[in-house]
C-alpha positions in Angstrom: 121.3 7.4 23.2 125.1 7.8 23.3 127.2 9.2 20.4 128.9 5.8 20.1 125.6 4.0 19.8 124.3 6.6 17.3 127.4 6.1 15.1 126.9 2.3 15.2 123.3 2.7 14.3 124.1 5.0 11.3 126.7 2.6 10.0 124.4 -0.3 10.2 121.7 1.6 8.4 124.0 2.7 5.6 125.3 -0.9 5.2 121.9 -2.5 5.2 120.4 -0.2 2.6 123.0 1.4 0.4 120.5 2.3 -2.2 118.4 4.4 0.3 118.9 7.9 1.6 121.9 6.7 3.6 123.9 6.0 0.4 126.3 8.8 1.3 125.9 8.7 5.1 129.5 7.7 5.8 130.6 10.8 4.0 128.5 12.9 6.3 128.4 10.7 9.4 129.4 13.4 12.0 127.2 16.0 10.4 124.1 13.7 10.4 124.7 12.7 14.0 124.8 16.4 14.9 121.4 16.9 13.2 120.0 13.8 14.9 121.1 15.2 18.3 119.3 18.4 17.6 116.1 16.7 16.4 116.2 14.4 19.5 115.4 17.6 21.5 112.0 17.8 20.0 108.8 15.8 20.5 109.2 13.9 17.3 109.6 10.2 17.2 112.3 8.6 15.0 111.4 5.9 12.5 113.1 4.4 9.5 111.6 4.7 6.1 113.1 4.5 2.5 116.4 3.5 4.0 116.9 6.6 6.3 115.5 8.2 9.4 112.1 9.9 9.3 110.7 11.8 12.2 107.0 11.6 12.9 104.3 13.2 15.1 101.2 11.1 15.7 102.4 8.8 12.9 102.5 11.6 10.4 105.8 12.3 8.6 107.2 15.7 9.6 110.9 15.7 8.7 113.5 13.4 7.1 117.2 13.3 7.2 119.9 12.1 4.8 123.3 12.4 3.2 123.7 13.1 -0.5 126.7 13.4 -2.8 127.2 17.2 -2.5 125.3 17.9 0.7 123.4 16.6 3.7 119.9 17.7 4.4 116.8 18.0 6.5 113.6 17.9 4.5 110.2 19.0 5.8 107.3 16.9 4.3 104.9 19.9 4.6 107.6 22.6 4.3 105.4 24.6 2.0 103.6 25.9 5.1 106.7 27.1 6.9 107.3 30.9 7.0 111.0 30.4 6.1 111.9 33.9 7.2 115.6 33.0 7.0 115.2 31.8 3.4 116.7 28.4 4.1 114.3 26.1 2.2 114.2 25.1 -1.4 112.0 23.0 -3.6 114.2 20.3 -5.2 111.7 19.5 -7.9 109.7 22.6 -8.8 107.5 20.9 -11.3 106.7 17.8 -9.2 106.9 18.6 -5.5 104.1 20.7 -3.9 104.7 20.2 -0.2 108.2 19.0 0.5 111.0 21.5 1.1 114.8 20.8 1.8 117.3 22.6 4.0 120.7 21.7 2.7 124.1 21.9 4.5 127.6 21.5 3.2 129.4 21.6 6.6 128.8 21.3 10.3 129.6 25.1 10.5 126.3 25.8 8.7 124.3 23.9 11.3 122.6 26.4 13.6 120.8 24.6 16.3 118.6 27.4 17.4 117.4 28.1 13.8 116.8 24.4 13.1 114.7 24.0 16.2 112.6 27.0 15.3 111.8 25.5 11.9 111.1 22.0 13.4 108.8 23.4 16.1 106.9 25.4 13.5 106.6 22.2 11.4 105.2 20.3 14.5 102.7 23.1 15.2 101.6 23.0 11.6 101.1 19.2 11.9 99.0 19.7 15.0 96.8 22.2 13.1 96.4 19.7 10.3 97.9 21.8 7.6 98.3 19.7 4.5 97.9 20.2 0.7 94.7 18.4 -0.3 95.0 16.5 -3.6 93.2 18.2 -6.4 89.9 16.7 -7.3 89.9 14.6 -10.4 87.6 15.4 -13.3 84.4 13.3 -13.4 84.7 10.5 -16.1 81.7 8.8 -17.6 81.6 6.0 -20.1 78.5 5.7 -22.3 79.6 2.3 -23.6 80.0 0.9 -20.1 76.7 2.5 -19.1 75.0 0.7 -22.0 76.6 -2.6 -21.0 75.4 -2.2 -17.4 71.8 -1.4 -18.6 71.8 -4.7 -20.4 73.5 -6.5 -17.5 72.0 -5.5 -14.1 74.5 -7.8 -12.3 77.4 -5.9 -13.8 75.8 -2.6 -12.6 75.3 -3.9 -9.1 78.9 -5.2 -8.9 80.3 -2.0 -10.2 78.5 0.1 -7.6 80.1 -2.0 -4.8 83.5 -0.6 -5.7 84.8 2.6 -4.0 84.6 5.8 -6.1 88.4 5.6 -6.5 88.3 2.1 -8.0 85.3 3.0 -10.2 87.3 6.0 -11.4 90.2 3.7 -12.3 88.0 1.5 -14.5 86.4 4.5 -16.2 89.7 6.1 -16.8 91.2 2.9 -18.3 88.2 2.6 -20.7 87.9 6.2 -21.7 91.6 6.9 -22.3 91.4 4.7 -25.4 91.1 6.8 -28.5 89.1 4.4 -30.7 85.7 2.9 -29.9 86.8 -0.6 -30.7 89.6 -0.3 -28.2 87.2 1.0 -25.6 85.0 -2.0 -26.3 87.9 -4.5 -26.0 88.8 -2.9 -22.7 85.3 -3.2 -21.4 85.3 -6.9 -22.3 88.5 -7.3 -20.4 87.3 -5.6 -17.2 83.8 -7.1 -17.0 85.1 -10.4 -15.4 87.1 -8.3 -13.0 84.1 -6.2 -12.0 81.9 -9.3 -11.6 84.7 -10.9 -9.5 85.0 -7.8 -7.3 88.6 -7.3 -8.4 89.8 -3.8 -8.8 91.7 -2.8 -11.9 95.0 -2.3 -10.1 94.4 -4.6 -7.1 97.3 -6.8 -8.0 99.7 -3.8 -7.7 98.4 -2.9 -4.2 
């Protein structure tokens, strides 16, 4: 792709989704194009997600690219596994982000193609090896009140068992997070028609 075409593409992306990651793309247009030209030398495939370019390997997100108010950046979706021997990466949200790491730049002069390619190739290799942080297992939840209801209503028990463990967990969590028994009972009354109708608690949001 020519530089002229790349510029046109980036402008279109920034205009079409100004609330996305390209919000400040015009400020960093040349810098982002430089990063794109480096990434294009790898085996990653470019897609567009969340209003900006994301590069994937076998449909798995590997790196993203975007312009921000004070800097432009590459972020590695599974950057936690990178060796980061040159100490380039940071966790933008220490209390929230487990895997993602950012590499920030404030000028084209800070962009070192050789170093960037080393990090990207390591990230691709990690992806090939299937390195990911597995979500922590949720604690088992039981509901004595719902169990009693299902003993009295075999159809309810049969319908509940047809749900995936994840959807069962959502129902149980919804019931048991209520502090008072009367609230738990009212929640059970609410979800019984949903369970019998094979409707998950949060299906309308999916």
